[in-house]
C-alpha positions as CSV (number, residue, x, y, z in Angstrom):
1,M,72.7,42.3,54.4
2,E,71.4,40.2,51.6
3,C,72.7,37.5,49.3
4,V,70.5,37.2,46.2
5,L,70.8,34.1,44.0
6,F,69.4,34.1,40.5
7,I,68.4,30.7,39.1
8,G,67.6,30.2,35.5
9,I,68.8,29.3,32.0
10,Q,70.9,31.7,30.0
11,A,69.2,34.6,28.2
12,S,66.2,34.4,30.6
13,G,66.6,38.0,31.7
14,K,68.6,37.6,34.8
15,S,71.2,40.4,34.1
16,T,68.5,42.8,32.9
17,F,66.5,42.1,36.1
18,Y,69.6,42.8,38.1
19,K,70.0,46.2,36.3
20,E,66.4,47.1,37.0
21,K,66.1,45.9,40.6
22,F,69.6,45.7,42.3
23,F,72.1,47.8,40.3
24,K,72.1,50.6,42.9
25,T,72.1,48.4,46.0
26,H,73.9,45.1,45.4
27,I,77.3,44.1,43.9
28,R,76.9,41.8,40.9
29,I,79.0,38.6,41.0
30,N,79.0,36.9,37.6
31,L,81.2,34.1,36.4
32,D,81.0,35.4,32.8
33,M,82.8,38.5,33.9
34,L,85.1,37.0,36.5
35,K,86.1,34.0,34.4
36,T,87.2,31.7,37.2
37,R,85.6,30.2,40.3
38,H,88.6,31.3,42.3
39,R,87.9,35.0,41.5
40,E,84.2,34.4,42.2
41,D,85.1,33.0,45.6
42,I,87.2,36.0,46.4
43,Y,84.3,38.4,45.5
44,V,81.7,36.4,47.5
45,A,84.1,36.3,50.5
46,A,84.9,40.0,50.3
47,S,81.2,40.9,50.0
48,I,80.4,38.9,53.1
49,E,83.3,40.2,55.1
50,A,82.4,43.8,54.1
51,K,78.7,43.2,54.8
52,Q,78.0,44.3,51.3
53,P,74.7,43.0,49.7
54,F,75.4,41.0,46.5
55,V,73.7,39.2,43.7
56,V,75.1,35.9,42.2
57,D,74.0,36.4,38.6
58,N,74.8,32.9,37.3
59,T,72.5,30.0,36.1
60,N,72.8,28.2,39.5
61,P,70.6,25.3,38.1
62,T,71.0,22.7,40.9
63,P,70.7,22.6,44.7
64,E,74.4,21.4,44.8
65,E,75.6,24.5,42.9
66,R,73.5,26.9,45.1
67,K,74.6,25.3,48.3
68,K,78.1,27.0,48.6
69,Y,76.6,30.5,48.2
70,I,73.8,29.8,50.7
71,E,76.1,28.3,53.3
72,A,78.7,31.1,53.0
73,A,75.9,33.7,53.2
74,K,74.4,32.1,56.3
75,R,77.7,31.9,58.0
76,G,78.0,35.7,57.4
77,R,74.4,36.2,58.8
78,F,73.1,37.3,55.4
79,K,69.5,36.9,54.4
80,V,69.3,34.6,51.4
81,T,66.8,35.4,48.7
82,G,66.3,33.4,45.5
83,Y,64.8,34.5,42.2
84,Y,63.8,31.6,40.0
85,F,63.4,32.7,36.4
86,E,60.7,30.4,35.0
87,P,62.2,28.8,31.9
88,D,60.8,29.8,28.5
89,Y,63.2,28.2,26.1
90,A,61.7,29.8,23.0
91,E,61.9,33.3,24.5
92,S,65.4,32.7,25.7
93,M,66.5,31.6,22.3
94,K,65.0,34.8,20.8
95,R,67.0,36.9,23.3
96,N,70.1,34.9,22.7
97,E,69.9,35.6,18.9
98,L,70.1,39.3,19.7
99,R,73.5,38.7,21.4
100,A,76.8,38.9,19.5
101,G,80.3,37.5,19.9
102,I,81.1,35.6,23.0
103,E,77.9,36.8,24.7
104,K,75.9,34.5,22.4
105,I,75.4,31.1,24.0
106,P,75.5,28.0,21.8
107,E,72.1,26.3,21.7
108,I,73.5,23.1,23.3
109,G,74.7,25.2,26.3
110,I,71.2,26.5,27.0
111,K,69.7,23.1,26.5
112,S,72.1,21.5,28.9
113,V,71.3,24.0,31.7
114,L,67.6,23.6,31.0
115,K,67.9,19.8,31.3
116,K,69.5,20.0,34.8
117,L,67.5,23.1,36.0
118,T,65.9,22.3,39.4
119,P,63.4,24.8,40.9
120,P,64.7,26.0,44.2
121,D,63.1,25.0,47.5
122,A,63.0,26.7,50.9
123,D,64.6,23.6,52.4
124,E,67.8,24.6,50.7
125,G,68.2,27.5,53.1
126,F,66.5,30.4,51.3
127,D,64.8,33.0,53.5
128,E,62.7,34.2,50.6
129,L,61.9,32.7,47.2
130,Y,60.4,34.3,44.2
131,K,59.4,33.3,40.7
132,V,60.1,35.7,37.8
133,I,58.4,35.6,34.5
134,T,58.6,38.0,31.6
135,Q,55.4,39.2,30.1
136,N,55.2,41.8,27.3
137,G,58.8,42.8,28.1
138,K,58.1,43.4,31.8
139,F,59.2,41.3,34.8
140,I,56.4,39.8,36.9
141,V,57.6,38.7,40.3
142,S,55.5,36.4,42.6
143,E,56.3,34.4,45.7
144,L,57.3,30.9,45.0
């Protein structure tokens, strides 16, 4: 049983990484899709109760925002794994330009998350931590 937390600015490749690495094994919990924290809480609780591995595919920029997921997962005896998407503002803006409609994030939104983005630390309760960078269109994962 595993809870995976993605940490990174918008358009950093988190959802694409989910599709490549976790699509067949983990439920994806994403606030953009669920629209409210109440719905998100229901999905997290249901995943834990059902012993279903899940990925929280949000920006999760601060330790305070990550804490609720980590604590809930630990109570359910889940392993907690974090993936920190090393910020590359210019590359994220390029990816964001390829988006359309409501999927396209205003520049101010990306800048505000970048400003408060705090790299994760094992002291937060993670069992494993990784850094993800994109190079030539491929994800490179290393231990953090």
